[in-house]
C-alpha positions as CSV (number, residue, x, y, z in Angstrom):
1,M,8.0,25.9,14.1
2,T,7.9,23.0,16.6
3,E,11.2,21.1,16.7
4,I,11.1,17.9,14.6
5,L,12.6,14.8,16.2
6,P,15.2,13.2,13.9
7,S,14.2,9.6,13.0
8,A,16.4,6.5,13.0
9,H,13.4,4.4,12.3
10,G,13.5,3.9,8.6
11,G,13.9,0.5,6.8
12,T,13.0,-3.0,7.9
13,S,15.9,-4.0,10.1
14,P,15.3,-5.5,13.6
15,A,17.0,-2.5,15.2
16,A,14.7,0.0,13.3
17,V,11.5,-2.0,14.3
18,A,12.6,-2.3,17.9
19,A,13.4,1.4,18.1
20,L,10.0,2.4,16.7
21,Y,8.2,-0.1,19.0
22,H,9.7,1.6,22.1
23,D,9.1,5.1,20.7
24,I,5.4,4.4,20.0
25,E,5.0,2.6,23.4
26,G,6.4,5.7,25.1
27,R,4.2,8.1,23.2
28,I,1.1,6.2,24.0
29,S,1.9,5.9,27.7
30,T,2.9,9.5,28.4
31,T,0.7,12.6,28.9
32,V,3.5,14.8,27.7
33,R,3.3,16.0,24.1
34,L,6.5,15.1,22.3
35,G,7.7,16.7,19.1
36,P,6.7,15.3,15.8
37,L,8.6,12.2,14.7
38,L,9.6,12.4,11.0
39,M,9.9,9.0,9.4
40,A,12.6,8.7,6.8
41,A,14.6,5.9,5.1
42,N,17.9,7.6,5.6
43,Q,19.6,10.8,6.7
44,T,19.5,12.2,3.2
45,E,15.7,11.8,3.0
46,L,15.3,13.1,6.5
47,A,17.1,16.4,5.6
48,E,15.2,16.7,2.3
49,S,11.8,16.1,3.9
50,T,12.6,18.5,6.7
51,A,13.3,21.2,4.2
52,R,10.0,20.7,2.4
53,I,7.8,21.4,5.5
54,T,5.9,24.6,5.1
55,Q,2.7,24.1,7.0
56,P,1.9,24.2,10.8
57,L,2.8,21.2,13.0
58,D,0.0,21.5,15.5
59,D,-1.8,18.2,16.1
60,V,0.9,16.4,14.3
61,D,2.8,13.6,16.1
62,V,4.2,11.6,13.2
63,I,5.2,12.7,9.6
64,I,5.2,10.0,6.9
65,R,5.8,10.6,3.2
66,T,3.5,9.0,0.7
67,S,4.9,6.6,-1.8
68,G,4.9,9.1,-4.7
69,S,3.7,6.5,-7.1
70,T,2.2,9.2,-9.3
71,D,4.7,12.1,-9.2
72,G,7.8,10.3,-7.9
73,R,8.1,12.6,-4.9
74,G,5.1,12.1,-2.6
75,H,3.5,14.4,0.0
76,L,4.5,14.8,3.6
77,V,1.5,13.7,5.7
78,G,1.1,14.9,9.2
79,L,-0.7,12.4,11.4
80,S,-1.9,12.6,15.0
81,L,-1.2,9.8,17.4
82,S,-4.9,9.5,18.1
83,A,-5.6,8.9,14.4
84,L,-2.9,6.2,14.2
85,V,-4.1,4.5,17.3
86,A,-7.7,4.6,16.2
87,S,-6.7,2.9,13.0
88,A,-4.7,0.2,14.8
89,R,-7.5,-0.5,17.3
90,A,-10.1,-0.7,14.6
91,T,-7.9,-3.2,12.7
92,L,-7.4,-5.5,15.7
93,D,-11.2,-5.4,16.4
94,R,-11.9,-6.4,12.8
95,I,-9.4,-9.2,12.4
96,G,-10.0,-11.0,15.7
97,G,-8.2,-9.2,18.5
98,P,-4.5,-8.8,19.6
99,G,-1.9,-11.0,18.1
100,Q,1.8,-11.1,17.0
101,W,2.9,-9.9,13.6
102,V,5.6,-10.8,11.2
103,T,6.7,-7.5,9.6
104,S,8.3,-7.2,6.2
105,L,7.4,-3.7,5.3
106,P,9.6,-0.6,5.9
107,V,8.5,1.2,9.0
108,H,9.0,4.7,7.4
109,G,5.9,3.8,5.3
110,V,2.4,3.9,6.9
111,A,1.8,0.1,6.4
112,G,5.0,-0.9,8.2
113,F,4.5,1.8,10.9
114,Q,1.0,0.5,11.6
115,V,2.2,-3.1,12.0
116,V,4.4,-1.8,14.8
117,T,1.6,0.3,16.3
118,R,-0.8,-2.7,16.4
119,S,2.0,-4.7,18.0
120,V,2.4,-2.2,20.7
121,L,-1.3,-2.2,21.4
122,A,-1.3,-6.0,21.5
123,G,1.8,-6.2,23.7
124,H,3.8,-8.5,21.4
125,H,7.0,-7.4,19.7
126,P,6.8,-8.2,16.0
127,V,9.1,-10.8,14.4
128,V,11.1,-9.1,11.6
129,Y,11.4,-10.7,8.2
130,A,13.9,-8.5,6.2
131,P,15.5,-10.3,3.2
132,D,18.4,-8.7,1.4
133,G,16.5,-8.9,-1.8
134,G,13.6,-10.7,-3.4
135,F,11.7,-13.4,-1.4
136,D,13.8,-15.6,0.9
137,A,11.7,-18.7,1.8
138,E,14.1,-20.0,4.4
139,L,14.3,-16.6,6.2
140,F,10.5,-16.3,6.0
141,G,10.1,-19.8,7.5
142,R,12.4,-18.9,10.4
143,A,10.4,-15.7,11.1
144,V,7.2,-17.8,11.2
145,K,8.8,-20.3,13.6
146,G,9.8,-17.4,15.8
147,L,6.2,-16.4,16.6
148,T,5.0,-17.1,20.1
149,P,2.9,-20.3,20.3
150,G,-0.7,-19.9,21.3
151,V,-0.9,-16.3,20.1
152,R,-2.9,-15.2,17.1
153,R,-0.6,-14.7,14.0
154,Y,-0.8,-11.8,11.6
155,L,1.0,-10.7,8.5
156,S,0.8,-7.7,6.2
157,L,1.9,-7.9,2.6
158,V,1.6,-6.1,-0.7
159,P,0.4,-8.2,-3.7
160,T,3.9,-8.6,-5.2
161,Q,5.1,-10.1,-1.9
162,L,2.0,-12.4,-1.8
163,H,2.7,-13.5,-5.3
164,R,6.2,-14.6,-4.4
165,A,5.3,-16.1,-1.1
166,L,2.7,-18.3,-2.8
167,E,5.3,-19.6,-5.1
168,L,8.0,-20.3,-2.5
169,A,6.3,-20.6,1.0
170,P,2.6,-21.5,0.6
171,A,2.5,-23.8,3.7
172,E,3.7,-21.0,6.0
173,L,1.0,-18.6,4.7
174,A,-1.7,-21.1,5.8
175,T,-0.5,-20.9,9.5
176,F,-1.6,-17.3,9.9
177,D,-5.0,-16.1,11.3
178,A,-5.1,-13.1,9.0
179,I,-3.0,-11.8,6.2
180,L,-3.6,-8.2,5.3
181,V,-3.0,-7.4,1.6
182,G,-3.0,-3.8,0.4
183,G,-1.0,-1.1,-1.2
184,A,-2.3,-2.1,-4.7
185,A,-5.2,-4.0,-6.2
186,L,-5.2,-7.7,-5.5
187,P,-5.7,-9.5,-8.8
188,A,-8.7,-12.0,-8.7
189,D,-6.5,-14.9,-9.9
190,L,-3.9,-14.2,-7.2
191,A,-6.7,-14.1,-4.6
192,R,-8.0,-17.5,-5.8
193,R,-4.5,-19.0,-5.6
194,A,-4.2,-17.7,-2.0
195,A,-7.5,-19.2,-1.1
196,D,-6.6,-22.5,-2.6
197,A,-3.4,-22.5,-0.5
198,G,-5.4,-21.9,2.7
199,A,-4.0,-18.3,3.2
200,P,-6.6,-16.2,5.1
201,I,-6.4,-13.1,3.0
202,V,-8.0,-9.8,4.1
203,T,-7.9,-7.2,1.3
204,T,-7.3,-3.7,2.6
205,Y,-7.8,-0.3,1.1
206,G,-6.5,3.0,2.5
207,S,-3.5,5.3,2.3
208,T,-1.1,7.3,4.4
209,E,-3.8,10.0,4.6
210,T,-6.1,7.5,6.4
211,S,-3.4,6.1,8.7
212,G,-3.2,3.0,6.6
213,G,-6.0,0.6,5.6
214,C,-9.4,1.8,6.6
215,V,-11.7,-0.5,4.4
216,Y,-11.3,-4.3,4.8
217,D,-12.8,-6.7,2.3
218,G,-14.9,-3.7,1.1
219,I,-16.4,-2.9,4.5
220,P,-15.2,0.3,6.4
221,L,-13.6,-0.2,9.8
222,G,-15.4,1.0,12.8
223,G,-16.0,4.8,12.7
224,V,-15.0,5.1,9.1
225,E,-17.4,6.4,6.5
226,V,-17.2,6.0,2.7
227,R,-19.1,7.9,-0.1
228,L,-18.6,8.5,-3.8
229,V,-18.5,11.9,-5.4
230,D,-18.4,12.0,-9.2
231,G,-17.2,8.4,-9.0
232,L,-14.2,9.2,-6.7
233,V,-13.9,7.7,-3.3
234,Q,-14.2,10.1,-0.2
235,L,-13.5,8.9,3.3
236,A,-14.3,10.3,6.8
237,G,-13.6,9.2,10.3
238,P,-11.1,9.3,13.3
239,T,-8.2,7.9,11.2
240,L,-7.8,10.9,8.9
241,A,-4.5,12.7,8.8
242,T,-4.2,16.2,10.1
243,R,-2.8,17.8,6.9
244,Y,-0.3,17.8,4.2
245,L,2.8,19.6,5.4
246,D,4.5,20.4,2.1
247,T,1.7,22.4,0.4
248,V,-1.2,24.7,1.1
249,T,-3.3,22.6,-1.2
250,Q,-5.1,20.0,0.9
251,P,-7.2,16.9,-0.1
252,F,-9.8,17.5,2.6
253,V,-13.3,19.0,2.3
254,T,-15.9,19.8,5.0
255,D,-19.5,18.9,4.4
256,A,-22.2,19.6,7.0
257,G,-19.5,19.7,9.7
258,R,-18.0,16.3,8.6
259,R,-14.4,16.3,7.3
260,W,-13.8,14.1,4.2
261,L,-10.6,13.0,2.4
262,T,-11.0,13.2,-1.4
263,T,-9.0,10.5,-3.1
264,H,-8.0,9.9,-6.7
265,D,-9.5,6.4,-6.6
266,L,-12.4,5.3,-8.7
267,G,-14.9,3.1,-6.9
268,T,-18.4,1.6,-6.7
269,L,-20.6,1.1,-3.6
270,V,-23.0,-1.8,-3.6
271,D,-25.0,-2.6,-0.4
272,G,-22.3,-0.7,1.6
273,R,-19.4,-2.6,0.1
274,L,-16.7,-0.6,-1.6
275,A,-14.9,-1.9,-4.7
276,I,-12.0,0.0,-6.1
277,R,-11.9,0.3,-9.9
278,G,-8.4,1.9,-10.3
279,R,-7.0,5.4,-10.0
280,S,-8.2,8.3,-12.0
281,D,-4.6,9.4,-12.6
282,D,-3.6,5.9,-13.9
283,V,-6.1,6.0,-16.7
284,V,-4.5,5.6,-20.1
285,I,-6.1,7.6,-23.0
286,S,-5.4,5.5,-26.1
287,G,-6.9,6.5,-29.4
288,G,-9.2,8.9,-27.6
289,V,-10.6,6.1,-25.3
290,N,-10.1,6.0,-21.5
291,V,-8.6,2.7,-20.5
292,N,-8.4,1.6,-16.9
293,P,-5.2,-0.5,-16.5
294,L,-6.7,-2.4,-13.6
295,H,-9.3,-4.0,-15.9
296,V,-6.6,-5.1,-18.3
297,E,-4.4,-6.5,-15.5
298,D,-7.3,-8.5,-14.2
299,A,-7.8,-10.1,-17.6
300,L,-4.1,-11.0,-17.7
301,A,-3.8,-12.2,-14.1
302,H,-4.3,-15.9,-14.9
303,L,-1.3,-15.9,-17.2
304,P,2.1,-16.8,-15.6
305,G,4.1,-14.1,-14.0
306,E,3.2,-10.6,-12.7
307,W,1.6,-8.1,-14.9
308,V,1.5,-4.3,-15.1
309,V,-0.3,-2.3,-17.9
310,I,0.9,1.2,-18.6
311,G,0.7,3.8,-21.4
312,V,3.7,5.3,-23.2
313,P,3.6,8.3,-25.6
314,D,2.8,7.4,-29.1
315,P,2.3,9.6,-32.2
316,E,-0.6,7.6,-33.5
317,W,-2.5,6.6,-30.3
318,G,-1.6,9.4,-28.0
319,Q,-0.7,6.7,-25.5
320,R,0.2,3.2,-26.5
321,L,-1.0,0.5,-24.2
322,I,1.8,-1.8,-23.1
323,A,1.7,-5.0,-21.0
324,V,4.8,-5.6,-19.0
325,T,5.3,-9.0,-17.4
326,T,7.8,-11.1,-15.5
327,G,6.4,-14.3,-17.1
328,P,7.0,-16.1,-20.3
329,A,4.9,-13.7,-22.3
330,T,3.6,-14.3,-25.8
331,S,1.5,-11.9,-27.9
332,D,-0.9,-14.7,-28.8
333,A,-1.6,-15.5,-25.1
334,V,-2.2,-11.8,-24.4
335,R,-4.6,-11.4,-27.4
336,T,-6.6,-14.5,-26.2
337,A,-6.7,-13.2,-22.6
338,T,-7.9,-9.8,-23.6
339,A,-10.2,-10.8,-26.5
340,Q,-13.3,-9.9,-24.5
341,L,-12.2,-6.4,-23.8
342,A,-12.8,-3.4,-26.0
343,P,-10.3,-2.9,-28.7
344,A,-8.7,0.1,-27.0
345,S,-8.0,-2.1,-23.9
346,R,-6.0,-4.7,-25.7
347,P,-2.3,-4.1,-25.3
348,K,-0.4,-3.2,-28.4
349,D,2.9,-4.6,-27.2
350,V,4.1,-7.2,-24.7
351,L,7.4,-6.7,-22.9
352,R,9.2,-9.1,-20.6
353,I,11.1,-7.8,-17.6
354,E,13.2,-9.8,-15.2
355,A,11.7,-8.2,-12.1
356,L,9.2,-5.4,-11.7
357,P,10.8,-2.3,-10.1
358,L,9.4,-1.7,-6.6
359,R,9.1,1.4,-4.4
360,P,10.5,1.2,-0.9
361,T,7.0,0.3,0.4
362,G,6.9,-2.8,-1.8
363,K,4.5,-1.4,-4.3
364,V,5.2,-1.7,-8.0
365,D,6.8,1.5,-9.3
366,R,4.6,2.3,-12.3
367,R,6.6,5.4,-13.3
368,A,9.8,3.3,-13.3
369,V,8.0,0.6,-15.4
370,Q,6.9,3.4,-17.9
371,D,10.5,4.7,-18.1
372,W,11.8,1.2,-18.7
373,A,9.2,0.4,-21.4
374,R,9.9,3.6,-23.3
375,Q,13.6,2.7,-23.4
376,A,12.8,-0.9,-24.4
377,L,10.6,0.1,-27.2
378,T,13.2,2.4,-28.7
């Protein structure tokens, strides 16, 4: 097995971002093939991930673990430098060319990694925004002021971060040329609030297996193809990962010589524009009826706070639909907001939580929400 390079690039610290910037810069500029770089949050994760690698490392330059939002563990994804660079170049082409980024996402996740890759291609070191916890408006304001005058300004966020930024720093958001929002569905009400604040939002869809976002505002990036098979999204193009490294089971299929990634995402295609309708493995079966949590969350999005809809085991319903929120929830408000939905899609309980648990990538940790809800209900 090819030797794996230990990584000190995890996290969001300025030192981690600077180290990764120089590493990527060196890899792009050299013709010598270096060993695969394994991204990890800490030494414990580095050792654990190394032990899980069972598949060949040929055509693998970077190893990034998926968020594990479904199983809590995630897959180890082997990516080539060419795929990562193809994604970064296509992104810059789509959003208006090179610029400088404010980065707030951990660089051992694909979204944070790609912010640094785009920065290398643009020739501008990113400005690091790394609060100790929650959203720090003062620190974010200093990061924005640290951007180079006269250079295009970019930012990458997950919806939870956008929600908090709109509450505490809306004026700063309006100064960017593009704000990429991905990692989870962007509620329609949150998108409207961002537009009202003058924030130039670009919704992104993609995954670690596609080197990050590969469909922007529903339109695939250059070279990327999208199709639906039995309602599930499949993706092709130069940004696809090489393989999973921790299992022989791969998410790729070859059709007429074209390699496709099969996702778990439900989607629709209208006039070439992709809309994601949730994940097939997030569907809650309540009373024998399939309920898409995303549809319920959209109905609740105009209410105060952040909302997550999950299912918990129930002897009567099979899975009991629960709405969890950080806002001042009332059952009456939820009943009114979901009155137009089918009966099975109306939450049976409303629970208030101080803050939604997040994964290291900034995404809401649905498994942790489910565990918390089960305990709260008992």
